[in-house]
FIKOLZA-1660 file (N, C-alpha, C; in steps of 0.1 Angstrom, whole numbers, plus 5000, padded with zeros to 4 digits):
% residues 261
   i   px   py   pz ch aa at
   1 8597 2951 7473  A  X  N
   1 8589 2948 7485  A  X CA
   1 8582 2935 7483  A  X  C
   2 8584 2925 7492  A  X  N
   2 8577 2912 7490  A  X CA
   2 8564 2912 7497  A  X  C
   3 8553 2912 7489  A  X  N
   3 8540 2912 7495  A  X CA
   3 8536 2899 7500  A  X  C
   4 8527 2899 7510  A  X  N
   4 8522 2887 7516  A  X CA
   4 8514 2880 7505  A  X  C
   5 8516 2867 7502  A  X  N
   5 8509 2860 7491  A  X CA
   5 8494 2860 7493  A  X  C
   6 8489 2858 7505  A  X  N
   6 8475 2858 7507  A  X CA
   6 8469 2872 7504  A  X  C
   7 8477 2882 7508  A  X  N
   7 8472 2896 7505  A  X CA
   7 8472 2898 7490  A  X  C
   8 8482 2894 7483  A  X  N
   8 8483 2896 7468  A  X CA
   8 8471 2889 7461  A  X  C
   9 8468 2877 7466  A  X  N
   9 8457 2869 7460  A  X CA
   9 8444 2877 7461  A  X  C
  10 8441 2881 7474  A  X  N
  10 8429 2889 7476  A  X CA
  10 8429 2902 7469  A  X  C
  11 8440 2908 7467  A  X  N
  11 8441 2921 7460  A  X CA
  11 8438 2919 7445  A  X  C
  12 8442 2907 7440  A  X  N
  12 8439 2905 7426  A  X CA
  12 8424 2903 7424  A  X  C
  13 8417 2899 7434  A  X  N
  13 8403 2897 7433  A  X CA
  13 8395 2910 7437  A  X  C
  14 8403 2921 7440  A  X  N
  14 8397 2934 7444  A  X CA
  14 8388 2933 7456  A  X  C
  15 8393 2925 7466  A  X  N
  15 8385 2923 7478  A  X CA
  15 8392 2927 7491  A  X  C
  16 8403 2935 7489  A  X  N
  16 8410 2939 7501  A  X CA
  16 8401 2948 7510  A  X  C
  17 8401 2946 7523  A  X  N
  17 8393 2954 7532  A  X CA
  17 8402 2958 7543  A  X  C
  18 8398 2968 7551  A  X  N
  18 8406 2972 7563  A  X CA
  18 8408 2960 7572  A  X  C
  19 8397 2951 7573  A  X  N
  19 8399 2940 7582  A  X CA
  19 8409 2930 7578  A  X  C
  20 8410 2928 7565  A  X  N
  20 8419 2918 7559  A  X CA
  20 8434 2924 7561  A  X  C
  21 8436 2937 7559  A  X  N
  21 8449 2942 7560  A  X CA
  21 8453 2943 7575  A  X  C
  22 8443 2945 7584  A  X  N
  22 8446 2945 7598  A  X CA
  22 8451 2931 7602  A  X  C
  23 8444 2921 7597  A  X  N
  23 8447 2907 7601  A  X CA
  23 8461 2903 7595  A  X  C
  24 8465 2909 7584  A  X  N
  24 8478 2906 7578  A  X CA
  24 8489 2911 7587  A  X  C
  25 8486 2923 7593  A  X  N
  25 8496 2929 7603  A  X CA
  25 8497 2920 7615  A  X  C
  26 8485 2916 7621  A  X  N
  26 8485 2908 7633  A  X CA
  26 8492 2894 7631  A  X  C
  27 8489 2888 7619  A  X  N
  27 8495 2875 7616  A  X CA
  27 8510 2876 7615  A  X  C
  28 8515 2887 7609  A  X  N
  28 8530 2889 7608  A  X CA
  28 8536 2890 7622  A  X  C
  29 8529 2898 7631  A  X  N
  29 8534 2900 7645  A  X CA
  29 8533 2887 7653  A  X  C
  30 8523 2879 7649  A  X  N
  30 8520 2866 7657  A  X CA
  30 8531 2856 7655  A  X  C
  31 8540 2858 7645  A  X  N
  31 8551 2848 7643  A  X CA
  31 8562 2850 7653  A  X  C
  32 8560 2860 7662  A  X  N
  32 8569 2861 7673  A  X CA
  32 8580 2871 7671  A  X  C
  33 8586 2876 7682  A  X  N
  33 8597 2885 7681  A  X CA
  33 8592 2900 7680  A  X  C
  34 8602 2908 7677  A  X  N
  34 8599 2923 7677  A  X CA
  34 8603 2928 7663  A  X  C
  35 8594 2936 7657  A  X  N
  35 8596 2941 7643  A  X CA
  35 8597 2956 7643  A  X  C
  36 8607 2961 7635  A  X  N
  36 8608 2975 7632  A  X CA
  36 8597 2978 7622  A  X  C
  37 8594 2991 7620  A  X  N
  37 8584 2995 7610  A  X CA
  37 8588 2991 7596  A  X  C
  38 8601 2993 7593  A  X  N
  38 8605 2989 7579  A  X CA
  38 8604 2974 7577  A  X  C
  39 8607 2966 7588  A  X  N
  39 8606 2951 7587  A  X CA
  39 8592 2947 7584  A  X  C
  40 8582 2954 7590  A  X  N
  40 8568 2951 7588  A  X CA
  40 8564 2955 7574  A  X  C
  41 8569 2966 7569  A  X  N
  41 8566 2970 7556  A  X CA
  41 8570 2959 7546  A  X  C
  42 8582 2954 7548  A  X  N
  42 8587 2943 7539  A  X CA
  42 8579 2931 7541  A  X  C
  43 8575 2927 7553  A  X  N
  43 8569 2914 7556  A  X CA
  43 8554 2914 7551  A  X  C
  44 8547 2925 7554  A  X  N
  44 8533 2926 7551  A  X CA
  44 8530 2930 7537  A  X  C
  45 8538 2939 7532  A  X  N
  45 8536 2944 7518  A  X CA
  45 8526 2955 7516  A  X  C
  46 8524 2963 7527  A  X  N
  46 8516 2974 7526  A  X CA
  46 8524 2987 7524  A  X  C
  47 8517 2997 7518  A  X  N
  47 8524 3010 7517  A  X CA
  47 8526 3016 7531  A  X  C
  48 8537 3024 7532  A  X  N
  48 8541 3029 7546  A  X CA
  48 8530 3037 7552  A  X  C
  49 8523 3046 7545  A  X  N
  49 8512 3054 7552  A  X CA
  49 8501 3045 7557  A  X  C
  50 8498 3034 7549  A  X  N
  50 8487 3025 7552  A  X CA
  50 8491 3017 7565  A  X  C
  51 8503 3012 7564  A  X  N
  51 8507 3004 7576  A  X CA
  51 8508 3012 7588  A  X  C
  52 8513 3024 7587  A  X  N
  52 8514 3033 7599  A  X CA
  52 8500 3036 7605  A  X  C
  53 8490 3037 7596  A  X  N
  53 8477 3040 7601  A  X CA
  53 8471 3028 7609  A  X  C
  54 8474 3016 7603  A  X  N
  54 8469 3004 7610  A  X CA
  54 8476 3001 7623  A  X  C
  55 8489 3003 7623  A  X  N
  55 8497 3002 7636  A  X CA
  55 8492 3012 7647  A  X  C
  56 8489 3024 7642  A  X  N
  56 8485 3034 7652  A  X CA
  56 8471 3030 7658  A  X  C
  57 8462 3024 7650  A  X  N
  57 8449 3020 7655  A  X CA
  57 8451 3008 7664  A  X  C
  58 8459 2998 7660  A  X  N
  58 8460 2986 7668  A  X CA
  58 8467 2990 7682  A  X  C
  59 8476 2999 7681  A  X  N
  59 8483 3004 7694  A  X CA
  59 8472 3011 7703  A  X  C
  60 8464 3019 7697  A  X  N
  60 8454 3026 7705  A  X CA
  60 8444 3017 7711  A  X  C
  61 8441 3006 7704  A  X  N
  61 8432 2996 7709  A  X CA
  61 8438 2986 7719  A  X  C
  62 8451 2987 7720  A  X  N
  62 8458 2979 7730  A  X CA
  62 8462 2965 7725  A  X  C
  63 8461 2962 7712  A  X  N
  63 8464 2949 7707  A  X CA
  63 8479 2947 7703  A  X  C
  64 8486 2959 7702  A  X  N
  64 8501 2958 7699  A  X CA
  64 8508 2968 7708  A  X  C
  65 8521 2966 7710  A  X  N
  65 8529 2975 7718  A  X CA
  65 8540 2980 7709  A  X  C
  66 8543 2993 7711  A  X  N
  66 8555 2999 7705  A  X CA
  66 8565 3002 7716  A  X  C
  67 8576 2994 7715  A  X  N
  67 8586 2995 7726  A  X CA
  67 8595 3007 7725  A  X  C
  68 8603 3009 7735  A  X  N
  68 8612 3021 7735  A  X CA
  68 8621 3023 7723  A  X  C
  69 8625 3011 7718  A  X  N
  69 8634 3011 7706  A  X CA
  69 8626 3012 7693  A  X  C
  70 8612 3015 7694  A  X  N
  70 8603 3017 7683  A  X CA
  70 8599 3004 7676  A  X  C
  71 8604 2993 7681  A  X  N
  71 8599 2980 7675  A  X CA
  71 8585 2976 7680  A  X  C
  72 8578 2968 7673  A  X  N
  72 8564 2964 7676  A  X CA
  72 8564 2950 7680  A  X  C
  73 8554 2946 7688  A  X  N
  73 8551 2933 7692  A  X CA
  73 8536 2932 7696  A  X  C
  74 8531 2919 7696  A  X  N
  74 8517 2918 7701  A  X CA
  74 8517 2921 7716  A  X  C
  75 8505 2925 7721  A  X  N
  75 8503 2928 7735  A  X CA
  75 8497 2916 7742  A  X  C
  76 8497 2917 7756  A  X  N
  76 8491 2907 7763  A  X CA
  76 8476 2906 7761  A  X  C
  77 8470 2917 7757  A  X  N
  77 8456 2917 7754  A  X CA
  77 8453 2909 7742  A  X  C
  78 8462 2909 7732  A  X  N
  78 8460 2901 7720  A  X CA
  78 8462 2886 7723  A  X  C
  79 8471 2883 7732  A  X  N
  79 8473 2869 7736  A  X CA
  79 8461 2864 7744  A  X  C
  80 8455 2873 7752  A  X  N
  80 8443 2869 7759  A  X CA
  80 8431 2866 7750  A  X  C
  81 8430 2874 7739  A  X  N
  81 8420 2871 7729  A  X CA
  81 8422 2857 7723  A  X  C
  82 8435 2854 7720  A  X  N
  82 8438 2841 7715  A  X CA
  82 8435 2830 7724  A  X  C
  83 8438 2832 7737  A  X  N
  83 8435 2821 7747  A  X CA
  83 8421 2819 7749  A  X  C
  84 8412 2829 7748  A  X  N
  84 8398 2828 7749  A  X CA
  84 8393 2820 7737  A  X  C
  85 8398 2822 7725  A  X  N
  85 8394 2814 7713  A  X CA
  85 8398 2800 7715  A  X  C
  86 8409 2797 7721  A  X  N
  86 8413 2783 7724  A  X CA
  86 8404 2777 7734  A  X  C
  87 8400 2785 7744  A  X  N
  87 8391 2780 7754  A  X CA
  87 8377 2776 7748  A  X  C
  88 8372 2784 7739  A  X  N
  88 8360 2781 7732  A  X CA
  88 8361 2769 7724  A  X  C
  89 8372 2766 7717  A  X  N
  89 8374 2754 7710  A  X CA
  89 8374 2742 7719  A  X  C
  90 8381 2743 7731  A  X  N
  90 8381 2733 7741  A  X CA
  90 8367 2730 7746  A  X  C
  91 8360 2740 7749  A  X  N
  91 8346 2738 7753  A  X CA
  91 8338 2731 7743  A  X  C
  92 8339 2735 7730  A  X  N
  92 8331 2729 7719  A  X CA
  92 8334 2714 7718  A  X  C
  93 8347 2711 7718  A  X  N
  93 8351 2697 7717  A  X CA
  93 8348 2688 7729  A  X  C
  94 8350 2694 7741  A  X  N
  94 8348 2686 7753  A  X CA
  94 8333 2683 7755  A  X  C
  95 8325 2693 7751  A  X  N
  95 8310 2692 7754  A  X CA
  95 8303 2683 7745  A  X  C
  96 8308 2681 7733  A  X  N
  96 8300 2674 7722  A  X CA
  96 8295 2660 7727  A  X  C
  97 8303 2651 7732  A  X  N
  97 8298 2638 7736  A  X CA
  97 8287 2639 7747  A  X  C
  98 8289 2648 7756  A  X  N
  98 8279 2650 7767  A  X CA
  98 8265 2655 7761  A  X  C
  99 8266 2664 7752  A  X  N
  99 8254 2670 7745  A  X CA
  99 8247 2659 7737  A  X  C
 100 8254 2651 7730  A  X  N
 100 8248 2640 7722  A  X CA
 100 8241 2630 7731  A  X  C
 101 8248 2627 7742  A  X  N
 101 8242 2617 7752  A  X CA
 101 8229 2623 7758  A  X  C
 102 8229 2635 7762  A  X  N
 102 8217 2642 7767  A  X CA
 102 8206 2642 7757  A  X  C
 103 8209 2645 7745  A  X  N
 103 8199 2645 7734  A  X CA
 103 8193 2632 7732  A  X  C
 104 8201 2621 7733  A  X  N
 104 8196 2608 7731  A  X CA
 104 8187 2604 7742  A  X  C
 105 8191 2608 7754  A  X  N
 105 8182 2605 7766  A  X CA
 105 8168 2611 7765  A  X  C
 106 8168 2624 7762  A  X  N
 106 8155 2631 7762  A  X CA
 106 8148 2630 7748  A  X  C
 107 8156 2627 7738  A  X  N
 107 8151 2627 7724  A  X CA
 107 8145 2641 7721  A  X  C
 108 8151 2651 7727  A  X  N
 108 8147 2665 7724  A  X CA
 108 8159 2674 7721  A  X  C
 109 8157 2686 7716  A  X  N
 109 8168 2695 7712  A  X CA
 109 8176 2700 7724  A  X  C
 110 8189 2699 7723  A  X  N
 110 8198 2703 7733  A  X CA
 110 8207 2714 7727  A  X  C
 111 8209 2724 7735  A  X  N
 111 8218 2736 7731  A  X CA
 111 8229 2738 7741  A  X  C
 112 8240 2743 7736  A  X  N
 112 8251 2749 7745  A  X CA
 112 8253 2763 7740  A  X  C
 113 8253 2772 7749  A  X  N
 113 8254 2786 7745  A  X CA
 113 8264 2794 7754  A  X  C
 114 8269 2805 7749  A  X  N
 114 8278 2814 7756  A  X CA
 114 8271 2828 7757  A  X  C
 115 8277 2836 7766  A  X  N
 115 8273 2850 7768  A  X CA
 115 8282 2859 7759  A  X  C
 116 8276 2867 7751  A  X  N
 116 8284 2876 7743  A  X CA
 116 8276 2889 7741  A  X  C
 117 8282 2900 7745  A  X  N
 117 8275 2913 7744  A  X CA
 117 8261 2913 7749  A  X  C
 118 8259 2908 7761  A  X  N
 118 8246 2907 7768  A  X CA
 118 8235 2900 7759  A  X  C
 119 8240 2890 7752  A  X  N
 119 8231 2882 7744  A  X CA
 119 8235 2867 7745  A  X  C
 120 8226 2858 7743  A  X  N
 120 8229 2844 7743  A  X CA
 120 8233 2841 7728  A  X  C
 121 8244 2833 7727  A  X  N
 121 8248 2829 7713  A  X CA
 121 8250 2813 7713  A  X  C
 122 8242 2807 7705  A  X  N
 122 8243 2792 7704  A  X CA
 122 8256 2788 7697  A  X  C
 123 8263 2779 7704  A  X  N
 123 8275 2774 7698  A  X CA
 123 8275 2759 7695  A  X  C
 124 8266 2752 7701  A  X  N
 124 8264 2737 7699  A  X CA
 124 8249 2734 7699  A  X  C
 125 8246 2724 7691  A  X  N
 125 8232 2720 7691  A  X CA
 125 8230 2705 7686  A  X  C
 126 8221 2698 7692  A  X  N
 126 8217 2685 7687  A  X CA
 126 8202 2685 7686  A  X  C
 127 8197 2682 7674  A  X  N
 127 8183 2683 7671  A  X CA
 127 8175 2672 7678  A  X  C
 128 8162 2675 7681  A  X  N
 128 8153 2665 7686  A  X CA
 128 8150 2655 7674  A  X  C
 129 8146 2643 7678  A  X  N
 129 8143 2633 7668  A  X CA
 129 8129 2635 7663  A  X  C
 130 8121 2644 7670  A  X  N
 130 8107 2646 7666  A  X CA
 130 8106 2656 7655  A  X  C
 131 8095 2655 7647  A  X  N
 131 8093 2665 7637  A  X CA
 131 8089 2678 7642  A  X  C
 132 8081 2679 7653  A  X  N
 132 8077 2691 7659  A  X CA
 132 8088 2694 7670  A  X  C
 133 8095 2705 7668  A  X  N
 133 8106 2708 7677  A  X CA
 133 8110 2723 7677  A  X  C
 134 8118 2727 7686  A  X  N
 134 8123 2741 7686  A  X CA
 134 8132 2744 7674  A  X  C
 135 8129 2755 7667  A  X  N
 135 8138 2758 7656  A  X CA
 135 8149 2767 7661  A  X  C
 136 8162 2764 7657  A  X  N
 136 8173 2772 7661  A  X CA
 136 8185 2769 7651  A  X  C
 137 8195 2777 7651  A  X  N
 137 8207 2775 7643  A  X CA
 137 8219 2779 7651  A  X  C
 138 8231 2773 7648  A  X  N
 138 8243 2776 7655  A  X CA
 138 8247 2791 7651  A  X  C
 139 8251 2798 7661  A  X  N
 139 8253 2812 7658  A  X CA
 139 8242 2822 7661  A  X  C
 140 8230 2816 7662  A  X  N
 140 8218 2824 7665  A  X CA
 140 8219 2831 7679  A  X  C
 141 8214 2843 7680  A  X  N
 141 8214 2850 7692  A  X CA
 141 8200 2850 7698  A  X  C
 142 8199 2851 7712  A  X  N
 142 8187 2851 7719  A  X CA
 142 8188 2860 7731  A  X  C
 143 8177 2865 7737  A  X  N
 143 8178 2874 7748  A  X CA
 143 8182 2866 7761  A  X  C
 144 8188 2874 7770  A  X  N
 144 8193 2868 7783  A  X CA
 144 8181 2865 7792  A  X  C
 145 8172 2874 7793  A  X  N
 145 8162 2875 7803  A  X CA
 145 8150 2866 7802  A  X  C
 146 8148 2860 7790  A  X  N
 146 8136 2852 7788  A  X CA
 146 8139 2838 7782  A  X  C
 147 8151 2834 7783  A  X  N
 147 8155 2820 7779  A  X CA
 147 8162 2813 7790  A  X  C
 148 8161 2800 7791  A  X  N
 148 8167 2793 7801  A  X CA
 148 8182 2794 7800  A  X  C
 149 8188 2794 7788  A  X  N
 149 8202 2796 7786  A  X CA
 149 8207 2809 7791  A  X  C
 150 8199 2819 7788  A  X  N
 150 8203 2833 7792  A  X CA
 150 8203 2835 7807  A  X  C
 151 8192 2830 7813  A  X  N
 151 8191 2831 7827  A  X CA
 151 8202 2823 7835  A  X  C
 152 8205 2812 7829  A  X  N
 152 8216 2804 7836  A  X CA
 152 8229 2811 7834  A  X  C
 153 8231 2817 7823  A  X  N
 153 8244 2825 7821  A  X CA
 153 8244 2837 7830  A  X  C
 154 8233 2844 7831  A  X  N
 154 8232 2856 7838  A  X CA
 154 8232 2855 7854  A  X  C
 155 8226 2845 7859  A  X  N
 155 8224 2843 7873  A  X CA
 155 8237 2844 7881  A  X  C
 156 8248 2838 7876  A  X  N
 156 8261 2837 7883  A  X CA
 156 8271 2848 7880  A  X  C
 157 8267 2858 7871  A  X  N
 157 8276 2868 7868  A  X CA
 157 8279 2878 7880  A  X  C
 158 8291 2882 7882  A  X  N
 158 8294 2891 7893  A  X CA
 158 8288 2904 7891  A  X  C
 159 8286 2909 7879  A  X  N
 159 8280 2922 7876  A  X CA
 159 8266 2920 7871  A  X  C
 160 8259 2910 7876  A  X  N
 160 8246 2906 7871  A  X CA
 160 8236 2918 7872  A  X  C
 161 8235 2925 7883  A  X  N
 161 8226 2936 7885  A  X CA
 161 8228 2947 7875  A  X  C
 162 8241 2950 7872  A  X  N
 162 8244 2960 7863  A  X CA
 162 8240 2956 7848  A  X  C
 163 8242 2943 7845  A  X  N
 163 8237 2939 7832  A  X CA
 163 8222 2940 7831  A  X  C
 164 8215 2936 7842  A  X  N
 164 8200 2936 7842  A  X CA
 164 8195 2951 7840  A  X  C
 165 8202 2960 7846  A  X  N
 165 8198 2974 7844  A  X CA
 165 8198 2979 7830  A  X  C
 166 8207 2973 7822  A  X  N
 166 8209 2978 7808  A  X CA
 166 8200 2970 7798  A  X  C
 167 8193 2959 7803  A  X  N
 167 8185 2951 7794  A  X CA
 167 8172 2958 7791  A  X  C
 168 8168 2957 7778  A  X  N
 168 8154 2962 7774  A  X CA
 168 8145 2950 7775  A  X  C
 169 8137 2950 7785  A  X  N
 169 8128 2938 7788  A  X CA
 169 8116 2938 7779  A  X  C
 170 8118 2934 7766  A  X  N
 170 8107 2934 7757  A  X CA
 170 8099 2921 7759  A  X  C
 171 8085 2922 7759  A  X  N
 171 8077 2910 7761  A  X CA
 171 8076 2902 7748  A  X  C
 172 8081 2890 7748  A  X  N
 172 8080 2882 7736  A  X CA
 172 8067 2874 7737  A  X  C
 173 8063 2870 7749  A  X  N
 173 8050 2863 7751  A  X CA
 173 8043 2869 7763  A  X  C
 174 8032 2864 7766  A  X  N
 174 8025 2869 7778  A  X CA
 174 8032 2864 7791  A  X  C
 175 8041 2854 7790  A  X  N
 175 8048 2849 7802  A  X CA
 175 8062 2856 7804  A  X  C
 176 8066 2864 7795  A  X  N
 176 8079 2871 7796  A  X CA
 176 8080 2879 7808  A  X  C
 177 8091 2878 7815  A  X  N
 177 8094 2887 7827  A  X CA
 177 8098 2901 7821  A  X  C
 178 8090 2911 7826  A  X  N
 178 8092 2924 7820  A  X CA
 178 8096 2935 7830  A  X  C
 179 8098 2931 7843  A  X  N
 179 8103 2941 7853  A  X CA
 179 8116 2936 7859  A  X  C
 180 8125 2945 7862  A  X  N
 180 8138 2942 7867  A  X CA
 180 8137 2935 7881  A  X  C
 181 8127 2940 7889  A  X  N
 181 8126 2934 7902  A  X CA
 181 8122 2919 7901  A  X  C
 182 8113 2916 7892  A  X  N
 182 8109 2902 7890  A  X CA
 182 8121 2893 7884  A  X  C
 183 8128 2899 7875  A  X  N
 183 8140 2892 7869  A  X CA
 183 8150 2889 7880  A  X  C
 184 8154 2899 7888  A  X  N
 184 8163 2897 7899  A  X CA
 184 8159 2886 7908  A  X  C
 185 8146 2886 7912  A  X  N
 185 8141 2876 7920  A  X CA
 185 8142 2862 7914  A  X  C
 186 8139 2861 7901  A  X  N
 186 8140 2849 7893  A  X CA
 186 8155 2844 7893  A  X  C
 187 8164 2853 7891  A  X  N
 187 8178 2849 7890  A  X CA
 187 8183 2845 7904  A  X  C
 188 8178 2851 7915  A  X  N
 188 8182 2846 7928  A  X CA
 188 8177 2832 7930  A  X  C
 189 8165 2829 7926  A  X  N
 189 8159 2816 7927  A  X CA
 189 8167 2805 7919  A  X  C
 190 8171 2809 7907  A  X  N
 190 8179 2801 7898  A  X CA
 190 8192 2797 7905  A  X  C
 191 8199 2807 7910  A  X  N
 191 8212 2805 7917  A  X CA
 191 8210 2796 7929  A  X  C
 192 8199 2797 7936  A  X  N
 192 8196 2789 7948  A  X CA
 192 8194 2774 7944  A  X  C
 193 8186 2771 7934  A  X  N
 193 8183 2758 7930  A  X CA
 193 8192 2751 7920  A  X  C
 194 8200 2760 7913  A  X  N
 194 8210 2754 7904  A  X CA
 194 8206 2753 7889  A  X  C
 195 8194 2756 7886  A  X  N
 195 8189 2755 7872  A  X CA
 195 8179 2766 7869  A  X  C
 196 8178 2768 7856  A  X  N
 196 8168 2778 7851  A  X CA
 196 8157 2772 7842  A  X  C
 197 8147 2779 7841  A  X  N
 197 8136 2775 7832  A  X CA
 197 8131 2786 7823  A  X  C
 198 8125 2782 7812  A  X  N
 198 8118 2791 7803  A  X CA
 198 8105 2785 7800  A  X  C
 199 8095 2791 7807  A  X  N
 199 8081 2786 7806  A  X CA
 199 8073 2794 7796  A  X  C
 200 8076 2791 7783  A  X  N
 200 8070 2798 7772  A  X CA
 200 8072 2813 7773  A  X  C
 201 8084 2817 7777  A  X  N
 201 8087 2831 7779  A  X CA
 201 8093 2838 7767  A  X  C
 202 8100 2830 7759  A  X  N
 202 8106 2835 7747  A  X CA
 202 8098 2831 7734  A  X  C
 203 8093 2819 7734  A  X  N
 203 8085 2814 7723  A  X CA
 203 8073 2807 7728  A  X  C
 204 8061 2809 7723  A  X  N
 204 8049 2802 7727  A  X CA
 204 8051 2787 7725  A  X  C
 205 8046 2779 7734  A  X  N
 205 8046 2764 7732  A  X CA
 205 8059 2757 7734  A  X  C
 206 8069 2765 7739  A  X  N
 206 8083 2759 7741  A  X CA
 206 8087 2761 7756  A  X  C
 207 8091 2750 7762  A  X  N
 207 8096 2751 7776  A  X CA
 207 8110 2745 7776  A  X  C
 208 8119 2751 7784  A  X  N
 208 8133 2747 7784  A  X CA
 208 8137 2747 7799  A  X  C
 209 8147 2738 7801  A  X  N
 209 8154 2737 7814  A  X CA
 209 8169 2739 7811  A  X  C
 210 8176 2748 7818  A  X  N
 210 8190 2751 7816  A  X CA
 210 8198 2750 7828  A  X  C
 211 8211 2749 7826  A  X  N
 211 8221 2748 7838  A  X CA
 211 8234 2754 7834  A  X  C
 212 8241 2760 7843  A  X  N
 212 8254 2767 7840  A  X CA
 212 8265 2757 7838  A  X  C
 213 8275 2761 7830  A  X  N
 213 8288 2754 7829  A  X CA
 213 8299 2763 7834  A  X  C
 214 8307 2758 7844  A  X  N
 214 8317 2765 7850  A  X CA
 214 8331 2761 7845  A  X  C
 215 8341 2770 7845  A  X  N
 215 8354 2767 7842  A  X CA
 215 8363 2765 7854  A  X  C
 216 8376 2763 7853  A  X  N
 216 8385 2760 7864  A  X CA
 216 8385 2770 7875  A  X  C
 217 8381 2783 7871  A  X  N
 217 8382 2794 7880  A  X CA
 217 8368 2796 7888  A  X  C
 218 8358 2788 7884  A  X  N
 218 8345 2789 7890  A  X CA
 218 8336 2799 7883  A  X  C
 219 8341 2804 7872  A  X  N
 219 8333 2814 7864  A  X CA
 219 8324 2806 7854  A  X  C
 220 8312 2811 7852  A  X  N
 220 8302 2805 7843  A  X CA
 220 8307 2809 7828  A  X  C
 221 8310 2799 7820  A  X  N
 221 8315 2802 7807  A  X CA
 221 8305 2798 7796  A  X  C
 222 8294 2790 7800  A  X  N
 222 8284 2786 7790  A  X CA
 222 8272 2781 7798  A  X  C
 223 8262 2778 7791  A  X  N
 223 8250 2772 7797  A  X CA
 223 8245 2761 7787  A  X  C
 224 8239 2751 7793  A  X  N
 224 8233 2739 7786  A  X CA
 224 8218 2739 7788  A  X  C
 225 8211 2735 7778  A  X  N
 225 8196 2735 7779  A  X CA
 225 8190 2724 7771  A  X  C
 226 8178 2719 7775  A  X  N
 226 8170 2710 7768  A  X CA
 226 8157 2717 7765  A  X  C
 227 8151 2716 7753  A  X  N
 227 8139 2723 7749  A  X CA
 227 8128 2713 7745  A  X  C
 228 8116 2715 7750  A  X  N
 228 8105 2707 7747  A  X CA
 228 8093 2715 7742  A  X  C
 229 8085 2709 7733  A  X  N
 229 8072 2715 7730  A  X CA
 229 8064 2713 7743  A  X  C
 230 8055 2722 7746  A  X  N
 230 8047 2721 7759  A  X CA
 230 8040 2707 7760  A  X  C
 231 8035 2702 7749  A  X  N
 231 8027 2690 7750  A  X CA
 231 8035 2677 7753  A  X  C
 232 8049 2679 7752  A  X  N
 232 8057 2667 7755  A  X CA
 232 8064 2669 7768  A  X  C
 233 8062 2680 7775  A  X  N
 233 8069 2683 7788  A  X CA
 233 8059 2683 7799  A  X  C
 234 8060 2674 7809  A  X  N
 234 8052 2674 7820  A  X CA
 234 8058 2683 7831  A  X  C
 235 8050 2693 7836  A  X  N
 235 8056 2701 7847  A  X CA
 235 8060 2693 7859  A  X  C
 236 8053 2682 7862  A  X  N
 236 8056 2674 7874  A  X CA
 236 8070 2667 7872  A  X  C
 237 8075 2667 7860  A  X  N
 237 8088 2660 7858  A  X CA
 237 8100 2671 7859  A  X  C
 238 8097 2683 7861  A  X  N
 238 8107 2694 7861  A  X CA
 238 8119 2691 7870  A  X  C
 239 8116 2687 7882  A  X  N
 239 8127 2685 7892  A  X CA
 239 8136 2674 7887  A  X  C
 240 8130 2663 7883  A  X  N
 240 8138 2651 7878  A  X CA
 240 8146 2655 7866  A  X  C
 241 8140 2661 7856  A  X  N
 241 8147 2665 7844  A  X CA
 241 8158 2675 7846  A  X  C
 242 8155 2684 7855  A  X  N
 242 8165 2695 7859  A  X CA
 242 8178 2688 7865  A  X  C
 243 8176 2678 7873  A  X  N
 243 8187 2671 7879  A  X CA
 243 8196 2665 7868  A  X  C
 244 8190 2659 7858  A  X  N
 244 8197 2653 7847  A  X CA
 244 8205 2664 7839  A  X  C
 245 8198 2675 7836  A  X  N
 245 8205 2686 7829  A  X CA
 245 8216 2692 7837  A  X  C
 246 8214 2693 7850  A  X  N
 246 8225 2698 7859  A  X CA
 246 8237 2689 7859  A  X  C
 247 8234 2676 7859  A  X  N
 247 8245 2666 7860  A  X CA
 247 8253 2666 7847  A  X  C
 248 8246 2668 7836  A  X  N
 248 8253 2669 7823  A  X CA
 248 8262 2682 7822  A  X  C
 249 8256 2693 7827  A  X  N
 249 8264 2706 7828  A  X CA
 249 8275 2704 7837  A  X  C
 250 8273 2697 7848  A  X  N
 250 8284 2695 7857  A  X CA
 250 8295 2686 7852  A  X  C
 251 8292 2677 7843  A  X  N
 251 8302 2669 7836  A  X CA
 251 8310 2677 7827  A  X  C
 252 8304 2686 7819  A  X  N
 252 8311 2695 7811  A  X CA
 252 8320 2704 7819  A  X  C
 253 8315 2709 7830  A  X  N
 253 8323 2718 7839  A  X CA
 253 8335 2711 7844  A  X  C
 254 8334 2698 7847  A  X  N
 254 8345 2690 7852  A  X CA
 254 8356 2689 7841  A  X  C
 255 8351 2687 7829  A  X  N
 255 8360 2686 7817  A  X CA
 255 8368 2699 7815  A  X  C
 256 8361 2710 7819  A  X  N
 256 8368 2723 7818  A  X CA
 256 8376 2727 7830  A  X  C
 257 8378 2718 7839  A  X  N
 257 8387 2720 7850  A  X CA
 257 8380 2724 7863  A  X  C
 258 8367 2725 7863  A  X  N
 258 8360 2730 7875  A  X CA
 258 8359 2719 7886  A  X  C
 259 8362 2723 7898  A  X  N
 259 8361 2714 7909  A  X CA
 259 8350 2719 7919  A  X  C
 260 8339 2713 7920  A  X  N
 260 8328 2717 7929  A  X CA
 260 8333 2717 7944  A  X  C
 261 8329 2727 7951  A  X  N
 261 8333 2727 7965  A  X CA
 261 8322 2722 7974  A  X  C
% end
């Protein structure tokens, strides 16, 4: 039985996990075509009982299909997951020049984030040139309801109200919105004007302006924001600064195939 070389190497290091073995099965199927059980045993190099267990789980989750002739292949669900990953890569690459330019203009921290499991996840960042600035890291998560990124992501969701019902509105600061009625009103206002704000709602002394990024279908796939310490942000400049942030988000949206109506 010819074991997968990657699998053998990890086995030698005694680091095989269920996740690694599952990925070995998916990688084998991703090469295309249809595989019998015995062919997969040969290709992946797992014991039959182990492989059967993983195939049963993947089938139950909808990631693979067992056809009438008992052969296996990847499902459309798995292909959809792959296409979403490619979309995230496209977003990351397409947005980078725009984010850098926006950061140079304001000389402040700029973030790009996506919505994942009712949380904000930072996927791009350019630091402020100033010593005093907002602290963040790529991959960091933040709440939806009290950040400009989160509110921009949430305002345009078709199931917005259902998401809001499930949120635990914990007060991070004295400015945090903590009632669903107030949050819904805020999201309505955001959708009307086209941009979101965070007025020291998540972190004291930090203000942010955010705007949504749309894809070709008109769905919000990300949000863009600029963050200022309060002493460098003039409230009277909000409208002007918001227009610049919205224009940058619109530029990324256009790169993602969005056509404004």
